[in-house]
N, C-alpha and C positions, 0 to 999 in steps of 0.2 A: 555512612552512606551520604554521598555528595547531595547539596541541594542548589537551587538557583536563586540568587538574591537580586531583585529588581527595584530600583527606584523610578516610578513611573512619571509620565507627564513630559517625556521627549519626543518630539517629532522626529520622524526617521528621513534622512536623507542620504543618498548614495547609489551604491550598486550591490546586488547580491548575485551571486552565481548558483543557478539552480542545478542541484546534482541529479546524477541518474536515479531513475525510479526504482524504488526498493520492490515494488509489487511487480515490476517487469523483470528485474534482475534476478529474482528468486526462480521463477520457473525457467528462464533462460539458463541459469547454472545447472538446473535439474536435467536440462536437455543434453548436457554434455555426456550424459550416462548413455544416449541413444546411438553413439558412434564410436569407432576406434580411431577416428581421424581427429585432428587438432580443432577445437573450437575457440576462436579469439573472441572475447567480450569486452569491448571498451566502454568507458564511462561508468564503471561500477561505482556505487557509493561506498563510503566507509562508514558502515553500520554495524551495530551488533548482530542484527538478522543475517547480514550478509557472512559475517565470520562463522555463525552457527551452521549455515548452509555449506560454507566450505569445509568445516569440520566433518560434517555429515558426509560430504562427498568423498572426502580423503579416506574416511572409513570404509568406503565401498571400493575404494582402489583407483579413485580418479587422481590423476597427476596434474597438479596445479602450479603453474608459473605465475607470479604476480609482479606486476611493475607499476610504480607510482608515476603519475602524470600531473602532479600538481592540481590546478583548478579543474582539470579534466577528469579527474577521478582516477581510478585504477584500470589497468587491463590486466585480464586473467586469460591465459591459455590453458585449456582443459583437454586432457588425453585420458581415455579409458581403454586401454589394451586389454585389460582383463578384469574380471570381478573379484575382489578381495573378499567381500562379505556381502551377503544379501539381506543383512539386518540393519534396519533404522532403529536404534536403541531408544529406549524411553528417556534416558538421560539427556538426550539431545533433543528429541522430538517435544518434549515438555516444554523446551525454551521457545518454541516456534512452531505454531501450527503448519505452516507452509511446508514443514518437512514431509508431509503426506504426498507432496508433488513427486517425489522419487518413486512412488508405487507404480504408476503407469510405465516410466521408462525402463525400470528394472524388469517388469513383466514382459515388455515389449522385446526387449534384446536379449535379456537372460532367461527368460520364461519362469522366474521365480523371484518372490520377494517377501520379506518379512518385516513390517513396519509397525510400529507402536501407535496405538490409537492416541491422537492428540489430547484427548480429555477435554476438560470444560475451559472456559474463558471469561475473563472478567466482563466483557460487554454481552455475554449471552451464549447460548449454545450454537455451535457451529458444526453439526453432524456430518460425517463423511458417508453417509448412506448413499447418495448420488455417484460418489466415486465407485463405491463397491458395487452398485447395482449395475451401473454401466460396465464395468469390466467383466461381470459376470455374463452380461449379455454378449460380450466379446469372446466368450469361452472360458474364462477364467475360473479355476475352482478355488473358492475362499472360504476359510475358517476363521471364526473370531474366538481366540482363547488366550487366557492369560494376559488380557490388555494388548493383544497384538493382532494385526491383520496378516494371516499366513496366506499367501496366494501361489498358486502354480498354473502354469499353461504349458504342459509338456510338450505339446505340438505347436506352440505359438498362439498368438491371439488371432481372432478372426473378425473381419470387418461386420459391422451390424448397424442397423439404424436404432437410434437412441434418442427419445424425445425426454428432455428434462421436465419434470413436472414443476420446478421452480427454476428460476436463473441462478445459476452458481458459478461464480468466477473460478474457483478452485477446481471444480469437478470439469468444467469445460477445459481447462488447462491440462489436466492429467489426461483425460480421455483423448485429447486432441493429440499429445505426444505419443500415447499408446498406440494411436490408429495409424501413426506414420509408418510403422513396422508390421502392421497386421496384415493377414492375407485379405485381398479383396477390398471392397469399398466400405468405409464407416460414413454414416450421416449422422450429425449431431444437430438436433433441431432445439429450438428455443435456447441456443447456446447464449452465453454471455457475450456482450459486444465491447466490453472496456479496451481502451487503448492499448493497455497492457497485454492483452490476447492478441490483438492484431501485431503487436511488435514480436511476441513469441512465434505467431504464424508466419511472420515475414522471415524470422530467423531460420525456422524449419524449413521453408521453401529454400533459402540460400543453402541449406545443408543437403537438399535433394529431395525434400517431401513435395508431394503433389496435393495442394490444397485449393480448394475452391470456395468462393463465398467469403473471403476474409474481409472482416468488419462488419459482416451481418450476423443475424441469429441462426442462419442455415449454413453449416460448414460441411463440405464433403471432401473426404480424404481417401485417396487411392493409395493403399500401402505400397511400400517398396521393400526390396530386399535389404537394403543397407543405406545408411545416410553417411555424408561425406563431411569434408572440412568446410569451414565457413568462417567469415569475419562479420561481426555485428556490434552496432554501436547502439547501447541501452538508450531509450528515448528519456527526455527530461521527466522529472518527478511532477506530475500535474498536482499532487496533494500538496508537496512542498510549496509549488508556486503559488497555489491558492491560498496557502496558509500565510505566506509572506504578503501577499496582496492584502489579506485581512489585517494583518500588523500595521500596515500602512493606513487601512481604513480606521483603525483604532487610535492610532496616534497622531494621525495628520502627517503632513510632509510628502514627499515624492522620491520614489525609489525606481531604478531600472532593475528588473529581474533578467539577468543575462541567461539566454536559453530558455526563458519562459515562453509558451505558446498559448496564445488566447485560444486556438482551436481546440485545445485540449481540456480547457476549464470553462467551456460555454456556459454550462448550468450556474455555476458559482459566480462567473463574471456578471451573468444577468441580475442575481441577487444583488452584487456589490454596485452595479450601475443604478439599480432602483434605489438603493440605500443612499446614493450619492456620491460614490467613488468614481474617479476617472481611470479608464483602462485604454491603452493604445499600444498597438504593436508597432514597433520600429526595427524592421529587419529581424534580427535573432533575439532581440530584447523586447520585453514586455514593460511598458511604463505605467506605473501605477501613482496615483496622487489623491490627496484630498486637501482642498483650500482652506480648511478651517470652519467650514459651514456645518452645521449639525446634520448627522445622519438620521435617516428615516428608517422606521421599523417596516420590516418586510417578512411575510409569511413564507415559510419554507416547508417542504415535504420531501424527505429522503426517498430515492427511487433508484433502481437499477439503471447504469448507464444507457442512455445519455441523460438520465434525470440528475436531479441533485444528488452528489455522493454522500453517503453516511459517513465517510471519513472527513467531511467538512462541517458536519452538524455542530460539533462542540466549539469550533472556532467561530462560526457564524453566530452561535448563542452568545459568545463573549461579546462579539461586536452589537448585537441587539441589546445588550443590558444597558447601554448608554445612548441609545438612539431614541429620537422623539416617537411618541406614541407607543404602540404595542406590536408584537410579533408573535404569531403562533408557529412553534417549530414543531412538526410531526415526524416521528421516527418510525419507519415501516420496515427497516431492514433487520435491526436487532432489538431484543426486547429488553435489554438492560443497559441502554447507552445514555442514561440522563445522570450518571453517578458524579459528573462534574457539577451538577445543579447545586448540591449542598455547599461545596466549596466556594461557588460564585456567590452564593448567599451570605457566606462568612464575609465577603468583600462588599456586602451592600446591594447586591443585586435583587431585583423584585421578580422572583419567578415562582409560578404555580404550576406544578405538574399534575394533570389529569389523564391518567392512562398512558397512552402514547404521545401525548401532546404536551409540550411545554409553553406556558403563556408567559411571555417576557415584556414586563413594562418598563420602559427605560426610565433611568434615574439619571441626575445631572452628572454624577461622577461616582466611580467605585473607589474604595478605601483600601489600601494595602493591607495584607494579613497574611499569616502562615497559613498555608494550604497544602493540600496532600493530593497528589497525581493517583488515579486509579488505573489508567490504560494511556496507551500512546497518544491518541487525539485528545482525550481529556487533559492531559498534562500539557499540551502545547496550548490549549484553550486557556489554561490558568497563566501561562506566561504571557498570552495576548492580554488578558485581563490585567496583569499587573504591569504591562507596558503603559496602558492607559489610566490607571490608578493613581490616586494621591498617595504619597508616601510610599513605605517599603513593603514589598511582598516577597515572601520566601516559599518557593516551590521545593516540597520534599518529595522523595521517591522518583528522582528523575531518571532512573535506569530506563524507565519506559521511554523517555525522549530519544535516548541513544540508540534504541531500536529502529528509529524512523527518521530522525533529523540529523545530518551531518553538520557537526560544528555550529549548532544553532545559536549559542550565546555569543560565539566569535563573529558570525554573520550579522547578528543585530547590533553587536558593539561597534562593529565597522561603520554602521550606518547612524551612530549617535546615540544609541539605547545605553543607558546605565544599567549594564546587566553583567552578572559575573558568576562563575561557578565556584561555589564554596565547598572545599573538601571537608569530609566529615571530621 
């Protein structure tokens, strides 16, 4: 299994192209099941999770044409004239929880689906109850047996008013796609508002869907008989953008994030600015710099969008390990998302965890050490720590990184980091 070797202490200087957003691309790919017309998606990132979704869709009978566009990612043209198989098997779904996003489109268009339950996750339980409850309210007959969700809607789905008891990105996406082909009107209350959902909704509208309230927590969908062809460009990855901004904060230097958008990372940008990092939008690029002055500790609490994203909690913790003073980092989304703490401690970090809060007291500098990644965001937080640490850091189990960061080591190395992937 590959690892990443880092010699820390080098400031970053240069330019990094931000890839298309994984968390937008996955539901957009699933939306290809909703129509027999071509759906063209541009700016697709080259990631393991994207490959898994493409493999899953091919099993359902989706015809996929891929074209490479260099820095601009890939373009995929999806066509689904017929359904080859209504089952999303365990062997694929276990690799990626987002596979559950085919459930709504399959039910909406084909009136049947059999999707493996995703199971557990390293960062905590993420049940699919809200997906299932919402589809049942839309008339679906659903049984849970042998680890699968077996769903039928012989006469098609019916519009309904659904209020989510808690904010769920995945459930909002699944039910939004399902509602586009349901009979009548569907109202989604307390819907998630992430930019990736807005991106999905805009694509669905381009396909002919009728959706009001895009960008708000109240989505109203009037079902149509069929969706048509569309072309859509995946929005830039706000988590990747914020992660590289945090990398500059850790190391010092100045980097232009090509395609980075300040409006997509406002909560993280606020924390970085308070910590002493410079951020400025220049056309399509976001410039990030730190002039060598010490960083300041900043308290952070994760919240649903537009609050501070849980997907940036680990990276900001790495940043706070060498900031002046102390920072309280509170995780409210997932119950087990502090597994990177022990690894950061191996590098000399002073972190005390009490319940859902980690108290980070800044130290002058971390020391390089062999560390092990436990999940996607934890793995990149260890890379950030290694970039700022003294000596050599070896990050193991980096297959997590390949799920969410395209060519991470190459992008950082191009800006002066001493970093390389070391084969097993």
